[in-house]
N, C-alpha and C positions, 0 to 999 in steps of 0.2 A: 495959619492956616485953617479952613473952614472944615467942618465935619465930612460933606461928602469927598474932599481933597484926602482926607487923611484914610477914608474907606478906600479909595481909590489906591493910594499909596501902598495899604496893607495889602489888598488883592494882588498887585502887581509883584510885592516880595512875596509873597506866596507862591505864584508860579515861577518867578525868577530862582527862588531859592529851594524851590520843593523837593522833596525827596519821597520817592515811591519805587514800587517794581519797576517803573518803566524809565528810572533815571540812574539804573545800573549799567556802566559802560562796557561794551565790548572788550576793551583793554583799560586797567584801572589807571587813573592818574598818577598815583605812587609807582607805578612800575614805570611808566614813560619818565618820570623826573629823575629815578634812580637810572634809567640808561641814559639820558640825558647828561649825568653826571660821569658816569663810567665812560660810556663811549656813545656820543649823542648821535653819529650815524643811523644807528640801529632805532633810536627813539625817534629820529623822523620817519623812518618808514614803517613803524608801528603806529605814529600819531596819523599817517596818510590810510592805513588799513582801519582805524577806528573813524576817521572822517568819513570813508565811504559807508561803512557799516552803519552809520548813523543819518544817511542821507536824506531819508524821510521824516526822521524826527527833529522839526527845528529846534526846540527846546536843548537838545543835546549838541547841535552844530554849534549853537553860540558858546556853549561851555568849551568844546573843542577847539574852536578858534582860540579862545581866551589862554585856553592851555597851550596851544601851538606857540602863541605870544612867549609864554613861560620857558617853553623849551629852547627858543630862540635866544632868548637873555640869557640862559644859562650857558649854552654853547658859544654865545658871542664873549661872554666874560672870560670863559675858559681859553679863547683863542685869544685873547687881550693878555690875559695871565701868561701865555706861553710866548707871545710876542716879547713882554717884559723880561721874562727869565730865561729865554732862549739863548745859546751859544752858536746857533747854527750862521752859515752863511747870510749876509745882509738881504741878499733877494728873498730867501725863504722867511727869514724873520718878518720882513715886511708884508709877505703875503699872509703870515698869520695875523698881524694887525690891521690889514685892510678885510680879511674875512670876518675880524670880529666885530669891525665897525659896523659891516653891513648886516650881520646879523642881529645886533644889538637896534639900529635903526629898522630892519624888519619886524621885531618884536615890537616895538611902539606901533608900527603900522597894523599888526595883528591886533595890538590892544584896541585902537581905534576902530577897525573894521569889527571886532565884535560888540563893541559899544554901540554902534550904527546898527548891526545886526538886531541886538536886544531891543533898541529903540524900535525898529519896524514892527518886531515879534510883539511888543507890548501892545502896539497900535492896532494888530490883529485880534490877540487875545481880548482885548477891551470891547473890541466889536462882538466877538463871541458870546462875551459876559453879557453884554447889552441885549443882544439879539435873543438869548436864551432866559435872562432872569427878568427882562421887562418887558421884551415883544413876545414872549412866548414861543420862541421858534425852536423845534424839535429833530429837525432832519440836519443830518450833516451835510448833504449835498445842498441845502439851503444855506448853510452857515459858509461853506467854502464859497459860494456866489457872492455872498455878503462880503467876505472878505479879500474875494478875487485872487485866493490862492488856489492850488492844485488841491484835488477832493482828498488823494492817499495822504498828502501831509496834514489836511484839515482833520482826518480821521484818527490820526496819530496825537494831533494836538488836544481833541475833545477826549480822547481817552486818557492822558496826560492829566487836563484839568479835572475830568471826573474823578479820577484815583486822588487827586487833591482835596476833594469834597468840596470843589468851588460851586457846583450845582447842587445844591441843599436838596435832599431827598430825590434827587434823580440819579438814573443808572443808565448806561448807554447799552442798550441791545445791539450787539455786534451782528447780529443776523440780518438785522434790516437797517442799522446805523441810524438808529433814532433814541434820543432820550425820551424815556419813559419814566413814570411816578414809581416809585419803590413803597409799596403800601402794604399794612398788615389788617386783615379781616378777622373778627372775633364772631364766633358763632358757638352752637353748642356742640361737646363730645369731650372723652376722658382723655384723649392723647393729643400729644403734638404731631401734626401732619406736615408734610413737604410737598405735596404732588396732589394733582387731582383725584387719581385713583385711591389714594390714602383718604382722602378726604371724604370720599363718597364711602367708603367702606365704614368710616366714622360715622357718619351720618345714619348708614342703616343700621348701627348697633346702638346709636342713641348717645347723649352726653355732650362734654363741652369739648372743641377742638379749635385748633389755631391753625389758620393756614397762611402761606406768605406766598404774595404774588409776584414773582421774580423769573427773570429768564437768565441764561449765561451771560453776563454781562460785567463791566467795570464797575464796581460797587462804589458810590462816594461817601465815605465814613462810615463808622461803626453803626449797628443796628442797636438801638436802644429800647429798654422796656422799662415800664414804670415798676416801682417796687410791688404795688399790688398784683401785677401782671405776673411778676417774677415768682411771688409766692404762691400764686394760683398754679402756674404750671408746675411749681415743684410740688405741690400738695396732689395735682392729678397725675404726674409721672409716679410719685410715691404709690398712688390707689392703683394705678396700673402693674406695676411691678408687685404690690401685694397679692393682686387679684390672679397673676400668673403664677406666683409661688404658691397660692391657695389651691388654685384648679390641679397644679400638678401634685400636690399634698395629697389630694382627696382621690386622683387618680391611681396614685401609689398605693393607698390604702387600700383601695378595691382590688387592686390586680396582687397586691403584694402582701397581704397580710399574714400569711403564713411562713413568709420570709424573716428572719432575724436581723436584727439591727447590724451586724456585722456584715451579713451576706450582702444587705443594700449598700452599705459603705464600700464592700470591695468591688460591687458592680459598677456604681457611680463612678469609682476610681479607674477603672478599666476601660468605661467608656470614653472616648476622646472628646475635647471641649467641641462644641456647636458653635455655628455663626450666631452671633447677637444682636439685637438694636440696641445701639447706643444713642445719646443724646446730645447734640452740639451745645457746649457751654455757652458759646455766643449766642444763637438764635434759637436754640431749642430744636433744631430738626431732628428729624428720626433718620439715623443711617444705618444698615445693615452692615457688618464689621466680622469678618472671618477670625479665628483665633490667632493672636499676633499680628494682624494686621492693624496698619494706621492709616486713615484717609483724611483728607481736607474737605472739610465742608462745602459743597457747591454753591452756598448761599453767602455765607460771610468770611470763608477761608479758614476759619479755626481748625486744629489738628484735633481728632478725635481718635482715640485707640481702644484696643478692646479692652483692655483692663482696665 
């Protein structure tokens, strides 16, 4: 197998077996299998509910059909065992055997159907990959036209493929349904900035700043900084924190020179904690957090807490 074939196989395995926030099923596969063993009619109903809920997510429908085959196989084997071990009248006994055989044959059909659906989906994803990576196509509507599939399904497909990091350096802007480049721009300022307003404030104050060009989108992979950038961000953050503490100490010295140390400590202890600016450990974005609050970074998804 040549290099291009290996690359194509690796990418197809990536979307066939990929796991992300978009592959979490409405009803877990383990629950359906357990119900199939305990009382398989309930598993049929739950499986249909799951299939309907995933109607726009083609990558999940393939997995759902494959799972349906497993459920049918389990129920078919249960009926066959009941046929072999029951002491009921011959007619009831025969009906168990017939239903078991039908369920097993249907499970084979479901398995074949899932393979057919997967091959069709692979062909569609290969077209999307080709159009985005080599042809530079960015509009989801154009990708839907290229694949000949409904736009609402291709939207879900592109969200899924982007979450797997298939399109390196690209994010999906869900406001315009366009793939855009994820970029970092470096200029001067002492702080880590995450919005145009904050960037303009740093520009007015002077110094080093980092700006991140990002929209509310599906991010393709982790944000990476070089070691040099991380060290500099750390130094700038430390300088900013030191300057805040120093200015607070100077103000306290001017207005509270006559107060004793014990009174100052009692006053500080009596005051409730105030909201503070924390920095995302993943991308360095500045996030204002209230005491006891926990937020997810709007840019990379990392959790940032007040403490």
